[in-house]
N, C-alpha and C positions, 0 to 999 in steps of 0.2 A: 614605315616600322609593321610589322609583322600583326596583325591581330585576327587571324582567320580561327573559328572556331572549329572543334570538332565532334564527331558523330560520337559522344560516349556520352553515358547515361549512367546514371545517380545506381544504376544498380550491373552495371560494367565494375565503377569504382570497391560500391562492395563488395565483390567479388574475387578482387584484387586481395582487399585485407580481410575479408573472412578466409583466404587459404594461402599458400605458400607468398604469396607478395608478404604479407603484416607480418610475418615471419622475419622474411629475410630482412626488412627494412628496419625491425627491430632491431636487428644482428647487429646492423651499422651503424642506428642512430641510438643506441637503447631503449629504453618502457616511453621517452615519449617521441618520440617517431616525430622530432623537427631537430634542425641543426642546433648545433649547441647544444643537447641537452639542456639541465637542471642551472646553467651559466648563462645561458641565451632565456628560461627562463628568471631570473630573477634582474636582467636586465632588465623584461620588460615589468615587470614589476615596479622596481624605481620608477625606473618611467613614469609610470598610472602611479605612484604614491601609496602603493600599499604601504598600510602598516598595521605591526602585531596587537595594537593599543584600539583600532575603529575595524565599528562594526562592520565587517564591507561586504558586496552580495555580488555575485559575478558570476556570467556566462558563458564562458569555455563551447563556441561553437567550432563541431568536427574533433569532438574530446581523446575520440583513439583507447587508447587502452587507461587513459583514466590517470595518466605519467603527470604532466604540469598540474591536474586539481589537485594527485597525493600533494603533491609538492607544495601549493599555493595552503592548501587548505593544517598544512602540518607546522609551514613556516612563519608562514602569517596569519592564520589561524581568521582565514576566508571562509567566507561561508561559497560552495563552488554548487553553480548544476552543469555540469557536462551533457554537448548534447551530442549529439552519432547518427549516421545514416546508418549506421551497419549493424545486424541483431549479435552478430560472436563479437564484435568489439568494445557493445555499452555490457553484455555476458563475460566478458575476462575481465572488464575493466571493477566491477559490481565485486567480482571473484579475491581479485588484488587488492583491492578497502577494505574486504569483510573482515574484522576486527580491530583494523588499525584503530588507536584509541584517539583520531583524528575524524571516523568513520560518520559520525552523526552531521560533519558542515559538508557531505558531500550527498550530491543526490543523482542519478547517469539516468538519462533521460533519452528514451529514442524515438528521431524524427529527425523533420530536415531546416535546414537552418534560410529558405524560403519559406516555409512558416512555420514559427518560432512555437512551438508550444508552452507560452506564456502568455500574458495580459501585458498593453500598454507601459508606460510609463515604469517598469517590474527594479530593472537591473540599476546600480551605483553602475559599474563596470560589464561591460561584453569584449570580450578574450579570440584572438586566434596567432594559430603561431603553423604558419607552417601547411595551412590547408586548404585554406578558401581556394587553388589552383583548379581544386577539382569541383569546382560548384562553375554552374554555368551561364546560371541568368544574375551577375554581380548587380545592374542596379536592381534588383529587385531583395540582391543579400541586406546589402545598403540601406533601405527602406525598412526593411525588418528589424536591423543593426538600431536603425532612429525609432523607429516603432516603442521597441522597448526597453533600452532607454530611458531611466529618470532624465528630468533634468538634471543640467548640471554633470550629466554619469560622462564615463571618459567611456571613450571605442582604443582599443589599442594595440596592434595585428604583428601579423610579417607574413609574408608569404615568398615565392616564389614568384617570378618576372622575368619581360622577356630583358632583355642588358640595350645595352645604349650602341650597339649597331648587330645591325639586319641579319637572324641567322637565312642562311641559302634556303630558298624552297623544301627543298628536299634534305637535310636536315632540318630543321625545324620542325615536319613532319614527323621524325625518327623518333623526335627529343619526345613531341605531345604521345605518341603511341608509346610509346617503354611507357613511360608515368602513365598512361590514359588520363591525362587534362583534358578538359572539353576545352576550357580556359585561363589564357592566362594573360594578367592584363600587363602594365610595364609601369612605374613609377608612375609618373605623373599621369595616368589613367584613373592611378586607385586614385590623387588628389582631386582628381574631379567629380568621381561617385562620391564619394566625401564631401565633399563641399553642395551636391548635387542636390540632395535630401536635404539640406541642413544645417547638419554639423560645422564645427570653426576647427581647422584642421592645424594644431599646435604647433607640430613634426611630423619630420618625413626622414629617412636616412637610406642613402644609399651601399648596403653591405652587402656589395658583390665582391670586392678581395677576398673578404671572411669566407664570401663561400668558395668563391674557387679553390680556396684550404682549406675546405671541408671537404669541398672533393677529392680530392688527393686523398683525405684520409679515408676514405673509404671504399674509394679500390685499395687501397692498400689494408684495410678488412678484409676488404671483397676477397683479394687473395690469397692472405691469408686462412681464410677460410674454408677456402676450397675443396677442402678432402671433404667436412664433415656436409656441406651442401650439396656436395656430387651423394654422400651416402643417405641424408638426407629429404633431399629432393629430387636426386638426378642426373646429369651431366650434362645434358640439355637447358635445363634453369640456371645454371649456373652460366654457362657458354651467353646465355642469353641476361641473362644480371650483367657479367662482366663487359661485352657490347654496349650495353645503356650505359650503366655506370662509367666510362669509358669516353662515351657519347659526351655523357654532361660533364665530365673535366675539362673535356675540351671544348663545347662550348662556353662554361665559365669562365674559361682562363681566353675567351676570342673576346669575348664581354656581351655575345648573343644573348647568353641567356643574368640572370643575377637573381637579386635576395632583396624586400627592402622591409621601413618598418616604418607605421607611424601612430602617429598619437590626434587622438579631435574628441572635441570637447560638445559634444548636446547646449544649446542656449541658455 
C-alpha cells in the first residue's frame, strides 16, 4: 500500500486555500468544502450523538470557511471552536458568521492541529471533515486530539484515504501533487493511529463508492462552470483543475483512493 509522504508544507496548503484553489473547491463542494456538504455533516452529527438539548463543546479541526461550524451551531445549538491554519479562511469564516443569531456560539482560532491552542481535557467532541489529509504528522495529530478531549469525549471525522487497490506510483504522485497532500492514510492506518493513543474505536466505515459518485458530480459542475472559471481565473487554471479532478475521478473508480469515517471514544 502506498504510504509515501510528499514534500508539501502547511504553507503550501495555506497558499492554495488563500487563493483561487479555495474558491474553486467552494464552487465544487459548497461552502462546507467537504464531500456531501450539509447532509454529510448531519450524518456525522448523528453518529456522535449531537442533540440540541445538550450543552456540547466541539472542536472542528481544519474548519476552513466555517460552514460546518455554522451548521452545527444553528441546527444543534453546539458551541464550536473552529481551528484553521490559513488566516484568509479564518477571516472569511468570521465575516460569514458575524450577525448570525448563533454567532455567539462560534469562535474561530488561527492555529495548528499539531499544537492545538487549548488546554487538556477541554472538548466533548473533536471533529474533522475531509481535511486531515493536509496534515503531515498524523501520529502527533492523534496525540493532540486525545489530549484536548475530555474523558468520555468522542472523536468523529471523515477523510480522504488510499483505497483498497494500490495506485501506480506515477498516478499516486500526481494525485497527491494536484491536491497538495503531504500524506494520506488508509482505513486501517487510521484505525491503528486512533487505538495507539488510547482511544477506543467505536465505528469505521469505508465510503469509497459514495466518494466515486461525488467525483462524478464535481467534474460535471466543473465543466458546467468552465466559461466562468476561465473568465475569473484563466484558461490555464481551468485546464489544470479539469485534469486533476478527472484523475481523482479515475482513481476513485479504480479504488486507488477513497474516503472513510471514524468514531472513537476517550476512556
